[in-house]
N, CA and C atoms of all chains as a GROMACS GRO file, in nm:
protein
  645
    1MET      N    1  18.063   3.975  11.164
    1MET     CA    2  18.038   4.112  11.144
    1MET      C    3  18.084   4.173  11.324
    2SER      N    4  18.161   4.178  11.419
    2SER     CA    5  18.171   4.232  11.518
    2SER      C    6  18.129   4.368  11.518
    3ALA      N    7  18.053   4.406  11.667
    3ALA     CA    8  18.006   4.504  11.704
    3ALA      C    9  18.100   4.665  11.668
    4GLY      N   10  18.182   4.689  11.686
    4GLY     CA   11  18.281   4.754  11.657
    4GLY      C   12  18.281   4.788  11.473
    5ASP      N   13  18.258   4.672  11.397
    5ASP     CA   14  18.293   4.669  11.280
    5ASP      C   15  18.179   4.741  11.250
    6VAL      N   16  18.029   4.734  11.301
    6VAL     CA   17  17.906   4.770  11.219
    6VAL      C   18  17.938   4.934  11.250
    7VAL      N   19  17.961   4.950  11.422
    7VAL     CA   20  17.968   5.116  11.408
    7VAL      C   21  18.029   5.163  11.337
    8SER      N   22  18.153   5.138  11.280
    8SER     CA   23  18.238   5.158  11.225
    8SER      C   24  18.195   5.190  11.098
    9SER      N   25  18.116   5.100  10.987
    9SER     CA   26  18.022   5.127  10.885
    9SER      C   27  17.917   5.181  10.860
   10VAL      N   28  17.903   5.222  10.996
   10VAL     CA   29  17.756   5.293  11.035
   10VAL      C   30  17.794   5.439  11.006
   11LEU      N   31  17.963   5.459  11.042
   11LEU     CA   32  17.996   5.610  11.087
   11LEU      C   33  18.067   5.675  10.928
   12LEU      N   34  18.108   5.571  10.922
   12LEU     CA   35  18.173   5.604  10.755
   12LEU      C   36  18.071   5.626  10.640
   13LEU      N   37  17.957   5.530  10.619
   13LEU     CA   38  17.876   5.542  10.510
   13LEU      C   39  17.804   5.700  10.561
   14THR      N   40  17.785   5.716  10.679
   14THR     CA   41  17.721   5.875  10.720
   14THR      C   42  17.784   5.967  10.708
   15GLY      N   43  17.946   5.972  10.710
   15GLY     CA   44  18.004   6.062  10.712
   15GLY      C   45  18.055   6.066  10.515
   16VAL      N   46  18.059   5.973  10.462
   16VAL     CA   47  18.096   5.958  10.326
   16VAL      C   48  17.972   6.046  10.262
   17SER      N   49  17.845   5.998  10.294
   17SER     CA   50  17.728   6.034  10.238
   17SER      C   51  17.706   6.216  10.218
   18LEU      N   52  17.757   6.248  10.398
   18LEU     CA   53  17.743   6.372  10.387
   18LEU      C   54  17.878   6.474  10.247
   19ALA      N   55  18.015   6.377  10.220
   19ALA     CA   56  18.073   6.421  10.141
   19ALA      C   57  18.002   6.474   9.969
   20LEU      N   58  17.880   6.320   9.991
   20LEU     CA   59  17.832   6.319   9.860
   20LEU      C   60  17.724   6.436   9.822
   21LEU      N   61  17.695   6.521   9.988
   21LEU     CA   62  17.565   6.579   9.938
   21LEU      C   63  17.674   6.753   9.936
   22ALA      N   64  17.832   6.767   9.952
   22ALA     CA   65  17.874   6.862   9.956
   22ALA      C   66  17.901   6.927   9.833
   23GLY      N   67  17.915   6.754   9.755
   23GLY     CA   68  17.935   6.771   9.610
   23GLY      C   69  17.867   6.830   9.516
   24LEU      N   70  17.732   6.778   9.567
   24LEU     CA   71  17.584   6.794   9.494
   24LEU      C   72  17.559   6.970   9.468
   25GLY      N   73  17.586   6.995   9.631
   25GLY     CA   74  17.557   7.118   9.694
   25GLY      C   75  17.623   7.218   9.575
   26LEU      N   76  17.753   7.205   9.574
   26LEU     CA   77  17.913   7.276   9.447
   26LEU      C   78  17.836   7.309   9.328
   27VAL      N   79  17.790   7.164   9.309
   27VAL     CA   80  17.788   7.204   9.149
   27VAL      C   81  17.634   7.273   9.162
   28ARG      N   82  17.523   7.241   9.218
   28ARG     CA   83  17.367   7.252   9.166
   28ARG      C   84  17.287   7.409   9.277
   29PHE      N   85  17.436   7.475   9.341
   29PHE     CA   86  17.383   7.591   9.384
   29PHE      C   87  17.433   7.705   9.311
   30PRO      N   88  17.332   7.844   9.320
   30PRO     CA   89  17.398   7.939   9.244
   30PRO      C   90  17.495   8.015   9.236
   31ASP      N   91  17.561   8.068   9.356
   31ASP     CA   92  17.624   8.180   9.406
   31ASP      C   93  17.751   8.102   9.512
   32VAL      N   94  17.844   8.191   9.584
   32VAL     CA   95  17.938   8.152   9.586
   32VAL      C   96  17.875   8.079   9.756
   33PHE      N   97  17.792   8.222   9.825
   33PHE     CA   98  17.753   8.210   9.967
   33PHE      C   99  17.697   8.065   9.996
   34SER      N  100  17.592   8.071   9.873
   34SER     CA  101  17.506   7.932   9.910
   34SER      C  102  17.618   7.825   9.904
   35ARG      N  103  17.728   7.837   9.808
   35ARG     CA  104  17.798   7.687   9.775
   35ARG      C  105  17.862   7.639   9.887
   36MET      N  106  17.883   7.754   9.972
   36MET     CA  107  17.988   7.736  10.079
   36MET      C  108  17.863   7.681  10.211
   37HIS      N  109  17.758   7.686  10.189
   37HIS     CA  110  17.662   7.667  10.269
   37HIS      C  111  17.666   7.542  10.274
   38ALA      N  112  17.679   7.496  10.138
   38ALA     CA  113  17.658   7.299  10.135
   38ALA      C  114  17.810   7.295  10.157
   39ALA      N  115  17.890   7.304  10.136
   39ALA     CA  116  18.060   7.241  10.127
   39ALA      C  117  18.112   7.271  10.260
   40THR      N  118  18.081   7.378  10.368
   40THR     CA  119  18.172   7.389  10.490
   40THR      C  120  18.080   7.276  10.612
   41LYS      N  121  17.976   7.270  10.552
   41LYS     CA  122  17.944   7.220  10.675
   41LYS      C  123  17.966   7.048  10.674
   42PRO      N  124  17.921   7.009  10.605
   42PRO     CA  125  17.993   6.844  10.565
   42PRO      C  126  18.132   6.795  10.637
   43ALA      N  127  18.244   6.960  10.573
   43ALA     CA  128  18.336   6.925  10.637
   43ALA      C  129  18.380   6.938  10.801
   44THR      N  130  18.291   7.022  10.864
   44THR     CA  131  18.323   6.953  11.042
   44THR      C  132  18.243   6.839  11.076
   45LEU      N  133  18.105   6.816  11.032
   45LEU     CA  134  18.065   6.670  11.050
   45LEU      C  135  18.050   6.554  11.010
   46GLY      N  136  18.062   6.619  10.905
   46GLY     CA  137  18.126   6.474  10.801
   46GLY      C  138  18.259   6.393  10.825
   47MET      N  139  18.374   6.500  10.863
   47MET     CA  140  18.506   6.464  10.870
   47MET      C  141  18.506   6.364  11.032
   48LEU      N  142  18.422   6.442  11.167
   48LEU     CA  143  18.425   6.353  11.247
   48LEU      C  144  18.370   6.263  11.177
   49LEU      N  145  18.252   6.258  11.156
   49LEU     CA  146  18.206   6.107  11.181
   49LEU      C  147  18.327   5.988  11.059
   50VAL      N  148  18.363   6.021  10.992
   50VAL     CA  149  18.448   5.961  10.914
   50VAL      C  150  18.565   5.917  10.983
   51THR      N  151  18.641   6.020  11.054
   51THR     CA  152  18.764   5.979  11.126
   51THR      C  153  18.688   5.917  11.301
   52VAL      N  154  18.651   5.930  11.337
   52VAL     CA  155  18.568   5.828  11.460
   52VAL      C  156  18.556   5.688  11.413
   53GLY      N  157  18.475   5.673  11.272
   53GLY     CA  158  18.483   5.564  11.221
   53GLY      C  159  18.591   5.474  11.189
   54ALA      N  160  18.680   5.603  11.164
   54ALA     CA  161  18.835   5.492  11.148
   54ALA      C  162  18.929   5.479  11.244
   55ALA      N  163  18.856   5.547  11.358
   55ALA     CA  164  18.956   5.489  11.408
   55ALA      C  165  18.884   5.394  11.537
   56VAL      N  166  18.770   5.378  11.526
   56VAL     CA  167  18.753   5.273  11.600
   56VAL      C  168  18.780   5.145  11.534
   57ARG      N  169  18.852   5.112  11.438
   57ARG     CA  170  18.848   5.000  11.370
   57ARG      C  171  19.007   4.981  11.394
   58GLN      N  172  19.114   5.101  11.454
   58GLN     CA  173  19.276   5.096  11.464
   58GLN      C  174  19.276   5.041  11.595
   59ASP      N  175  19.399   4.893  11.579
   59ASP     CA  176  19.420   4.871  11.658
   59ASP      C  177  19.527   4.910  11.765
   60GLU      N  178  19.623   5.014  11.730
   60GLU     CA  179  19.677   5.074  11.829
   60GLU      C  180  19.613   5.200  11.908
   61GLY      N  181  19.648   5.251  11.977
   61GLY     CA  182  19.569   5.366  12.026
   61GLY      C  183  19.637   5.484  12.002
   62SER      N  184  19.775   5.456  11.929
   62SER     CA  185  19.840   5.621  11.896
   62SER      C  186  19.755   5.658  11.752
   63ASP      N  187  19.733   5.531  11.651
   63ASP     CA  188  19.676   5.603  11.507
   63ASP      C  189  19.515   5.619  11.554
   64ALA      N  190  19.428   5.592  11.662
   64ALA     CA  191  19.343   5.649  11.640
   64ALA      C  192  19.345   5.807  11.705
   65THR      N  193  19.443   5.786  11.806
   65THR     CA  194  19.466   5.908  11.878
   65THR      C  195  19.494   6.012  11.711
   66LYS      N  196  19.551   6.026  11.650
   66LYS     CA  197  19.606   6.085  11.520
   66LYS      C  198  19.478   6.130  11.457
   67LEU      N  199  19.365   6.012  11.434
   67LEU     CA  200  19.288   6.011  11.370
   67LEU      C  201  19.160   6.127  11.408
   68LEU      N  202  19.142   6.095  11.558
   68LEU     CA  203  19.080   6.260  11.635
   68LEU      C  204  19.153   6.365  11.640
   69LEU      N  205  19.314   6.403  11.631
   69LEU     CA  206  19.375   6.522  11.584
   69LEU      C  207  19.354   6.586  11.475
   70VAL      N  208  19.298   6.459  11.349
   70VAL     CA  209  19.215   6.524  11.230
   70VAL      C  210  19.109   6.585  11.298
   71ALA      N  211  19.007   6.520  11.331
   71ALA     CA  212  18.896   6.629  11.375
   71ALA      C  213  18.886   6.736  11.382
   72ALA      N  214  18.993   6.712  11.586
   72ALA     CA  215  18.970   6.818  11.619
   72ALA      C  216  19.071   6.983  11.565
   73PHE      N  217  19.196   6.934  11.474
   73PHE     CA  218  19.242   7.030  11.390
   73PHE      C  219  19.118   7.069  11.296
   74GLN      N  220  19.012   7.012  11.236
   74GLN     CA  221  18.940   7.030  11.113
   74GLN      C  222  18.825   7.096  11.239
   75PHE      N  223  18.820   7.049  11.343
   75PHE     CA  224  18.731   7.150  11.416
   75PHE      C  225  18.733   7.320  11.458
   76LEU      N  226  18.889   7.322  11.440
   76LEU     CA  227  18.938   7.465  11.541
   76LEU      C  228  18.956   7.504  11.380
   77THR      N  229  19.008   7.477  11.222
   77THR     CA  230  19.055   7.562  11.153
   77THR      C  231  18.894   7.562  11.026
   78ALA      N  232  18.808   7.484  11.029
   78ALA     CA  233  18.702   7.523  10.914
   78ALA      C  234  18.644   7.628  10.947
   79PRO      N  235  18.587   7.728  11.046
   79PRO     CA  236  18.506   7.777  11.078
   79PRO      C  237  18.609   7.909  11.030
   80VAL      N  238  18.728   7.878  11.066
   80VAL     CA  239  18.806   8.022  11.039
   80VAL      C  240  18.813   8.042  10.892
   81ALA      N  241  18.866   7.922  10.789
   81ALA     CA  242  18.868   7.862  10.689
   81ALA      C  243  18.746   8.000  10.604
   82ALA      N  244  18.614   7.883  10.651
   82ALA     CA  245  18.510   7.961  10.572
   82ALA      C  246  18.454   8.090  10.631
   83HIS      N  247  18.502   8.154  10.717
   83HIS     CA  248  18.500   8.291  10.732
   83HIS      C  249  18.552   8.342  10.686
   84MET      N  250  18.702   8.326  10.649
   84MET     CA  251  18.824   8.379  10.532
   84MET      C  252  18.718   8.400  10.415
   85ILE      N  253  18.716   8.325  10.335
   85ILE     CA  254  18.634   8.243  10.220
   85ILE      C  255  18.526   8.354  10.222
   86GLY      N  256  18.412   8.346  10.290
   86GLY     CA  257  18.329   8.432  10.262
   86GLY      C  258  18.355   8.556  10.231
   87ARG      N  259  18.425   8.640  10.386
   87ARG     CA  260  18.463   8.815  10.385
   87ARG      C  261  18.549   8.815  10.230
   88ALA      N  262  18.624   8.723  10.206
   88ALA     CA  263  18.714   8.765  10.065
   88ALA      C  264  18.572   8.768   9.940
   89ALA      N  265  18.487   8.642   9.966
   89ALA     CA  266  18.387   8.672   9.820
   89ALA      C  267  18.288   8.782   9.815
   90TYR      N  268  18.265   8.843   9.947
   90TYR     CA  269  18.206   8.933   9.988
   90TYR      C  270  18.294   9.072   9.958
   91ARG      N  271  18.425   9.098   9.993
   91ARG     CA  272  18.462   9.225   9.901
   91ARG      C  273  18.511   9.215   9.804
   92SER      N  274  18.524   9.126   9.753
   92SER     CA  275  18.602   9.106   9.594
   92SER      C  276  18.448   9.110   9.491
   93GLY      N  277  18.307   9.107   9.594
   93GLY     CA  278  18.210   9.129   9.488
   93GLY      C  279  18.168   9.016   9.409
   94THR      N  280  18.200   8.920   9.452
   94THR     CA  281  18.166   8.793   9.309
   94THR      C  282  18.038   8.720   9.407
   95GLY      N  283  17.989   8.763   9.570
   95GLY     CA  284  17.889   8.678   9.585
   95GLY      C  285  17.763   8.757   9.517
   96ASP      N  286  17.621   8.648   9.549
   96ASP     CA  287  17.500   8.764   9.500
   96ASP      C  288  17.464   8.847   9.625
   97LEU      N  289  17.518   9.029   9.601
   97LEU     CA  290  17.512   9.093   9.728
   97LEU      C  291  17.334   9.113   9.730
   98GLN      N  292  17.281   9.127   9.579
   98GLN     CA  293  17.149   9.149   9.624
   98GLN      C  294  17.044   9.052   9.720
   99GLY      N  295  17.112   8.933   9.696
   99GLY     CA  296  17.010   8.827   9.726
   99GLY      C  297  17.047   8.818   9.948
  100LEU      N  298  17.116   8.924   9.910
  100LEU     CA  299  17.157   8.841  10.064
  100LEU      C  300  17.019   8.949  10.152
  101VAL      N  301  16.962   8.833  10.302
  101VAL     CA  302  16.867   8.961  10.326
  101VAL      C  303  16.901   9.027  10.441
  102VAL      N  304  17.022   8.993  10.555
  102VAL     CA  305  17.101   9.068  10.644
  102VAL      C  306  17.230   9.055  10.592
  103ASP      N  307  17.279   9.241  10.616
  103ASP     CA  308  17.407   9.250  10.547
  103ASP      C  309  17.474   9.269  10.685
  104GLU      N  310  17.563   9.274  10.694
  104GLU     CA  311  17.628   9.305  10.893
  104GLU      C  312  17.763   9.345  10.849
  105LEU      N  313  17.823   9.325  10.742
  105LEU     CA  314  17.931   9.375  10.729
  105LEU      C  315  17.934   9.527  10.627
  106LYS      N  316  17.830   9.571  10.629
  106LYS     CA  317  17.818   9.652  10.526
  106LYS      C  318  17.868   9.779  10.604
  107ASP      N  319  17.776   9.776  10.758
  107ASP     CA  320  17.884   9.923  10.838
  107ASP      C  321  18.049   9.887  10.849
  108THR      N  322  18.077   9.806  10.864
  108THR     CA  323  18.208   9.747  10.903
  108THR      C  324  18.331   9.792  10.799
  109SER      N  325  18.287   9.711  10.723
  109SER     CA  326  18.347   9.744  10.573
  109SER      C  327  18.389   9.863  10.504
  110MET      N  328  18.847   3.340   9.648
  110MET     CA  329  18.813   3.452   9.725
  110MET      C  330  18.832   3.529   9.836
  111ARG      N  331  18.819   3.413   9.895
  111ARG     CA  332  18.820   3.408  10.038
  111ARG      C  333  19.026   3.448  10.053
  112ARG      N  334  19.030   3.406  10.064
  112ARG     CA  335  19.205   3.410  10.050
  112ARG      C  336  19.275   3.529   9.977
  113GLU      N  337  19.154   3.573   9.901
  113GLU     CA  338  19.180   3.696   9.810
  113GLU      C  339  19.170   3.860   9.934
  114GLU      N  340  19.005   3.780  10.004
  114GLU     CA  341  19.003   3.891  10.098
  114GLU      C  342  19.126   3.874  10.227
  115ARG      N  343  19.157   3.775  10.264
  115ARG     CA  344  19.224   3.838  10.376
  115ARG      C  345  19.397   3.860  10.335
  116ALA      N  346  19.396   3.823  10.219
  116ALA     CA  347  19.514   3.895  10.161
  116ALA      C  348  19.516   4.068  10.137
  117VAL      N  349  19.395   4.106  10.118
  117VAL     CA  350  19.361   4.283  10.090
  117VAL      C  351  19.339   4.349  10.257
  118VAL      N  352  19.288   4.188  10.350
  118VAL     CA  353  19.239   4.267  10.490
  118VAL      C  354  19.348   4.220  10.556
  119PRO      N  355  19.458   4.263  10.553
  119PRO     CA  356  19.581   4.238  10.696
  119PRO      C  357  19.540   4.213  10.836
  120GLY      N  358  19.507   4.122  10.926
  120GLY     CA  359  19.463   4.119  11.070
  120GLY      C  360  19.359   4.137  11.089
  121ALA      N  361  19.242   4.090  11.025
  121ALA     CA  362  19.090   4.099  11.003
  121ALA      C  363  19.096   3.964  11.076
  122ALA      N  364  18.949   4.006  11.183
  122ALA     CA  365  18.947   3.879  11.269
  122ALA      C  366  18.891   3.757  11.172
  123GLY      N  367  18.834   3.752  11.109
  123GLY     CA  368  18.771   3.616  10.985
  123GLY      C  369  18.762   3.675  10.861
  124ALA      N  370  18.693   3.597  10.779
  124ALA     CA  371  18.703   3.605  10.662
  124ALA      C  372  18.548   3.688  10.622
  125SER      N  373  18.452   3.670  10.670
  125SER     CA  374  18.343   3.763  10.700
  125SER      C  375  18.310   3.861  10.728
  126THR      N  376  18.408   3.859  10.864
  126THR     CA  377  18.437   4.039  10.904
  126THR      C  378  18.517   4.085  10.790
  127GLY      N  379  18.600   4.067  10.704
  127GLY     CA  380  18.699   4.133  10.610
  127GLY      C  381  18.593   4.168  10.481
  128VAL      N  382  18.526   4.091  10.424
  128VAL     CA  383  18.422   4.051  10.345
  128VAL      C  384  18.336   4.173  10.390
  129ALA      N  385  18.302   4.187  10.492
  129ALA     CA  386  18.162   4.267  10.511
  129ALA      C  387  18.208   4.448  10.480
  130VAL      N  388  18.306   4.414  10.578
  130VAL     CA  389  18.404   4.561  10.581
  130VAL      C  390  18.460   4.599  10.429
  131SER      N  391  18.520   4.503  10.374
  131SER     CA  392  18.567   4.602  10.255
  131SER      C  393  18.430   4.592  10.133
  132VAL      N  394  18.307   4.560  10.171
  132VAL     CA  395  18.209   4.602  10.066
  132VAL      C  396  18.155   4.720  10.108
  133VAL      N  397  18.170   4.758  10.280
  133VAL     CA  398  18.146   4.914  10.307
  133VAL      C  399  18.236   5.037  10.253
  134VAL      N  400  18.346   4.952  10.277
  134VAL     CA  401  18.471   5.090  10.191
  134VAL      C  402  18.462   5.081  10.099
  135THR      N  403  18.434   4.958   9.980
  135THR     CA  404  18.408   5.036   9.865
  135THR      C  405  18.356   5.086   9.803
  136ILE      N  406  18.179   5.113   9.832
  136ILE     CA  407  18.120   5.196   9.857
  136ILE      C  408  18.152   5.316   9.931
  137CYS      N  409  18.196   5.333  10.030
  137CYS     CA  410  18.233   5.476  10.067
  137CYS      C  411  18.337   5.534   9.932
  138LEU      N  412  18.455   5.429   9.915
  138LEU     CA  413  18.530   5.512   9.788
  138LEU      C  414  18.457   5.547   9.674
  139THR      N  415  18.371   5.450   9.649
  139THR     CA  416  18.268   5.516   9.504
  139THR      C  417  18.227   5.638   9.504
  140VAL      N  418  18.170   5.626   9.644
  140VAL     CA  419  18.100   5.753   9.673
  140VAL      C  420  18.147   5.899   9.678
  141LEU      N  421  18.262   5.854   9.759
  141LEU     CA  422  18.373   5.986   9.745
  141LEU      C  423  18.425   6.021   9.587
  142SER      N  424  18.445   5.918   9.534
  142SER     CA  425  18.468   5.963   9.394
  142SER      C  426  18.399   6.033   9.319
  143ILE      N  427  18.264   6.021   9.339
  143ILE     CA  428  18.176   6.092   9.255
  143ILE      C  429  18.166   6.198   9.324
  144SER      N  430  18.205   6.212   9.461
  144SER     CA  431  18.177   6.331   9.508
  144SER      C  432  18.305   6.446   9.443
  145ALA      N  433  18.429   6.406   9.439
  145ALA     CA  434  18.556   6.403   9.386
  145ALA      C  435  18.528   6.475   9.276
  146VAL      N  436  18.472   6.376   9.182
  146VAL     CA  437  18.430   6.461   9.027
  146VAL      C  438  18.351   6.576   9.037
  147LEU      N  439  18.238   6.597   9.082
  147LEU     CA  440  18.146   6.697   9.143
  147LEU      C  441  18.241   6.796   9.183
  148CYS      N  442  18.332   6.793   9.301
  148CYS     CA  443  18.377   6.934   9.333
  148CYS      C  444  18.502   6.959   9.187
  149LEU      N  445  18.544   6.888   9.136
  149LEU     CA  446  18.635   6.874   8.974
  149LEU      C  447  18.608   7.012   8.899
  150VAL      N  448  18.430   6.937   8.872
  150VAL     CA  449  18.344   7.023   8.760
  150VAL      C  450  18.341   7.186   8.858
  151ARG      N  451  18.287   7.212   8.972
  151ARG     CA  452  18.292   7.327   9.010
  151ARG      C  453  18.456   7.405   9.019
  152LEU      N  454  18.548   7.339   9.034
  152LEU     CA  455  18.664   7.364   9.024
  152LEU      C  456  18.687   7.434   8.920
  153VAL      N  457  18.645   7.388   8.768
  153VAL     CA  458  18.717   7.415   8.673
  153VAL      C  459  18.618   7.528   8.598
  154ARG      N  460  18.446   7.477   8.651
  154ARG     CA  461  18.347   7.592   8.575
  154ARG      C  462  18.340   7.754   8.648
  155GLY      N  463  18.395   7.688   8.770
  155GLY     CA  464  18.344   7.833   8.888
  155GLY      C  465  18.401   7.959   8.840
  156PRO      N  466  18.293   8.011   8.836
  156PRO     CA  467  18.348   8.166   8.718
  156PRO      C  468  18.410   8.265   8.834
  157SER      N  469  18.420   8.256   8.959
  157SER     CA  470  18.528   8.352   9.083
  157SER      C  471  18.639   8.284   9.121
  158VAL      N  472  18.704   8.324   9.216
  158VAL     CA  473  18.862   8.314   9.246
  158VAL      C  474  18.772   8.158   9.364
  159PRO      N  475  18.702   8.228   9.437
  159PRO     CA  476  18.667   8.236   9.585
  159PRO      C  477  18.571   8.047   9.550
  160ASP      N  478  18.495   8.096   9.413
  160ASP     CA  479  18.432   7.909   9.425
  160ASP      C  480  18.493   7.831   9.398
  161ARG      N  481  18.602   7.854   9.295
  161ARG     CA  482  18.715   7.786   9.311
  161ARG      C  483  18.798   7.739   9.464
  162ILE      N  484  18.817   7.802   9.571
  162ILE     CA  485  18.848   7.814   9.668
  162ILE      C  486  18.778   7.721   9.784
  163VAL      N  487  18.660   7.709   9.725
  163VAL     CA  488  18.544   7.639   9.811
  163VAL      C  489  18.530   7.546   9.741
  164ALA      N  490  18.549   7.486   9.654
  164ALA     CA  491  18.525   7.365   9.568
  164ALA      C  492  18.689   7.290   9.575
  165LEU      N  493  18.810   7.350   9.600
  165LEU     CA  494  18.922   7.266   9.590
  165LEU      C  495  18.953   7.228   9.787
  166ASP      N  496  18.890   7.343   9.892
  166ASP     CA  497  18.842   7.280  10.016
  166ASP      C  498  18.746   7.180  10.001
  167ALA      N  499  18.656   7.121   9.953
  167ALA     CA  500  18.590   7.010   9.948
  167ALA      C  501  18.669   6.888   9.906
  168LEU      N  502  18.743   6.954   9.798
  168LEU     CA  503  18.797   6.788   9.741
  168LEU      C  504  18.929   6.815   9.852
  169LEU      N  505  18.973   6.882   9.900
  169LEU     CA  506  19.086   6.837  10.056
  169LEU      C  507  18.999   6.763  10.151
  170TYR      N  508  18.874   6.781  10.159
  170TYR     CA  509  18.819   6.687  10.251
  170TYR      C  510  18.803   6.540  10.223
  171VAL      N  511  18.740   6.513  10.066
  171VAL     CA  512  18.729   6.445  10.024
  171VAL      C  513  18.843   6.337  10.030
  172VAL      N  514  18.949   6.409   9.996
  172VAL     CA  515  19.076   6.312  10.006
  172VAL      C  516  19.142   6.261  10.110
  173VAL      N  517  19.108   6.361  10.202
  173VAL     CA  518  19.120   6.340  10.353
  173VAL      C  519  19.055   6.180  10.401
  174SER      N  520  18.908   6.202  10.390
  174SER     CA  521  18.819   6.097  10.438
  174SER      C  522  18.844   5.969  10.369
  175GLY      N  523  18.898   5.997  10.249
  175GLY     CA  524  18.991   5.843  10.130
  175GLY      C  525  19.064   5.775  10.235
  176ILE      N  526  19.202   5.856  10.231
  176ILE     CA  527  19.256   5.840  10.332
  176ILE      C  528  19.261   5.734  10.478
  177ALA      N  529  19.130   5.801  10.509
  177ALA     CA  530  19.092   5.746  10.612
  177ALA      C  531  18.996   5.647  10.644
  178VAL      N  532  18.928   5.640  10.515
  178VAL     CA  533  18.894   5.494  10.481
  178VAL      C  534  18.946   5.409  10.479
  179ALA      N  535  19.059   5.411  10.384
  179ALA     CA  536  19.176   5.309  10.391
  179ALA      C  537  19.215   5.312  10.444
  180ALA      N  538  19.257   5.346  10.557
  180ALA     CA  539  19.342   5.325  10.679
  180ALA      C  540  19.192   5.223  10.775
  181ALA      N  541  19.087   5.265  10.748
  181ALA     CA  542  18.967   5.219  10.813
  181ALA      C  543  19.005   5.056  10.794
  182LEU      N  544  19.016   5.029  10.642
  182LEU     CA  545  19.002   4.898  10.542
  182LEU      C  546  19.113   4.820  10.600
  183THR      N  547  19.234   4.862  10.619
  183THR     CA  548  19.403   4.791  10.614
  183THR      C  549  19.445   4.798  10.732
  184ARG      N  550  19.348   4.873  10.846
  184ARG     CA  551  19.386   4.887  11.015
  184ARG      C  552  19.524   4.937  11.016
  185ASP      N  553  19.588   4.985  10.922
  185ASP     CA  554  19.724   4.991  10.939
  185ASP      C  555  19.727   5.188  10.948
  186GLY      N  556  19.833   5.170  11.018
  186GLY     CA  557  19.830   5.336  11.076
  186GLY      C  558  19.936   5.432  11.014
  187ARG      N  559  19.980   5.387  10.906
  187ARG     CA  560  20.098   5.405  10.825
  187ARG      C  561  20.097   5.531  10.755
  188PHE      N  562  19.965   5.592  10.729
  188PHE     CA  563  19.954   5.723  10.629
  188PHE      C  564  19.860   5.821  10.729
  189LEU      N  565  19.842   5.776  10.843
  189LEU     CA  566  19.782   5.911  10.958
  189LEU      C  567  19.889   6.012  10.969
  190ALA      N  568  19.946   6.016  10.944
  190ALA     CA  569  20.083   6.101  10.997
  190ALA      C  570  20.031   6.173  10.838
  191VAL      N  571  20.018   6.137  10.762
  191VAL     CA  572  19.970   6.215  10.595
  191VAL      C  573  19.888   6.299  10.601
  192LEU      N  574  19.791   6.223  10.702
  192LEU     CA  575  19.633   6.319  10.702
  192LEU      C  576  19.674   6.430  10.805
  193VAL      N  577  19.674   6.397  10.930
  193VAL     CA  578  19.715   6.553  11.028
  193VAL      C  579  19.794   6.646  10.935
  194ALA      N  580  19.902   6.597  10.829
  194ALA     CA  581  19.973   6.693  10.774
  194ALA      C  582  19.890   6.780  10.653
  195VAL      N  583  19.790   6.727  10.576
  195VAL     CA  584  19.698   6.734  10.497
  195VAL      C  585  19.596   6.839  10.536
  196ALA      N  586  19.547   6.815  10.636
  196ALA     CA  587  19.443   6.865  10.703
  196ALA      C  588  19.516   7.045  10.706
  197LEU      N  589  19.655   7.017  10.805
  197LEU     CA  590  19.683   7.194  10.840
  197LEU      C  591  19.701   7.222  10.720
  198LEU      N  592  19.808   7.180  10.613
  198LEU     CA  593  19.828   7.219  10.525
  198LEU      C  594  19.756   7.283  10.418
  199GLY      N  595  19.633   7.266  10.418
  199GLY     CA  596  19.461   7.311  10.341
  199GLY      C  597  19.434   7.410  10.418
  200PHE      N  598  19.437   7.423  10.538
  200PHE     CA  599  19.384   7.504  10.629
  200PHE      C  600  19.471   7.623  10.556
  201VAL      N  601  19.604   7.617  10.548
  201VAL     CA  602  19.692   7.750  10.572
  201VAL      C  603  19.646   7.758  10.410
  202GLY      N  604  19.697   7.688  10.304
  202GLY     CA  605  19.632   7.765  10.157
  202GLY      C  606  19.516   7.800  10.203
  203THR      N  607  19.378   7.762  10.187
  203THR     CA  608  19.263   7.871  10.218
  203THR      C  609  19.320   7.957  10.264
  204VAL      N  610  19.339   8.001  10.362
  204VAL     CA  611  19.366   8.146  10.432
  204VAL      C  612  19.444   8.176  10.340
  205THR      N  613  19.526   8.169  10.283
  205THR     CA  614  19.613   8.256  10.194
  205THR      C  615  19.512   8.306  10.056
  206VAL      N  616  19.487   8.173  10.036
  206VAL     CA  617  19.463   8.231   9.872
  206VAL      C  618  19.338   8.326   9.918
  207ALA      N  619  19.268   8.331  10.040
  207ALA     CA  620  19.155   8.431  10.053
  207ALA      C  621  19.185   8.574  10.040
  208ARG      N  622  19.250   8.539  10.172
  208ARG     CA  623  19.385   8.692  10.176
  208ARG      C  624  19.402   8.739  10.078
  209PHE      N  625  19.466   8.679   9.987
  209PHE     CA  626  19.537   8.738   9.829
  209PHE      C  627  19.373   8.788   9.731
  210VAL      N  628  19.246   8.703   9.784
  210VAL     CA  629  19.187   8.785   9.644
  210VAL      C  630  19.113   8.901   9.753
  211GLU      N  631  19.106   8.912   9.900
  211GLU     CA  632  19.081   9.038   9.953
  211GLU      C  633  19.092   9.098   9.861
  212ARG      N  634  19.264   9.122   9.916
  212ARG     CA  635  19.369   9.238   9.876
  212ARG      C  636  19.328   9.255   9.741
  213ARG      N  637  19.394   9.165   9.607
  213ARG     CA  638  19.348   9.164   9.499
  213ARG      C  639  19.236   9.236   9.374
  214GLY      N  640  19.145   9.132   9.470
  214GLY     CA  641  18.958   9.138   9.397
  214GLY      C  642  19.005   9.011   9.322
  215SER      N  643  18.892   8.945   9.250
  215SER     CA  644  18.943   8.868   9.196
  215SER      C  645  18.937   8.859   9.018
   0.00000   0.00000   0.00000
């Protein structure tokens, strides 16, 4: 096993275990906001680890660039998507609003 | 066994490299499958629409990770354009449904 394979394997296994944690959190947590807490953080870190791990094993530079492009898009879009989902859950009243410690959206919406 | 592994992993440096990486990739794909099933459970059961959006988003990351892991196994970059398209389309879909829920209520 070459050094690149070892690095790639470690990155892939770490990223994939984050995806498993997201799945467990989605099933076990009680309301929308805590489920988002579980599901949206591995979406950035886990994706970065998996794409870098796969990019290490690519022979051609263009393939590795495509994988890193996915990670870059993920870092741009995941916070926006999480923000939209959270605001939609807040305004449609589906989340557990009594459990909030700080409610900064109450003044603005 | 050795010949099979070479058939599965074209372009691998040697048989031992191919075996070790394919074991890692098999573990990765198994874990991703479990995660996908958990996301599907929430997608079916989730009481509100935002729950389902979160679950669908997570399922999409699982699919993208699966394609990336498969690309790491085969060292084949043919499906990587699919990866970029899926990641961007997933974002557009999530934002669209979130806007819809915000306007209409769930």
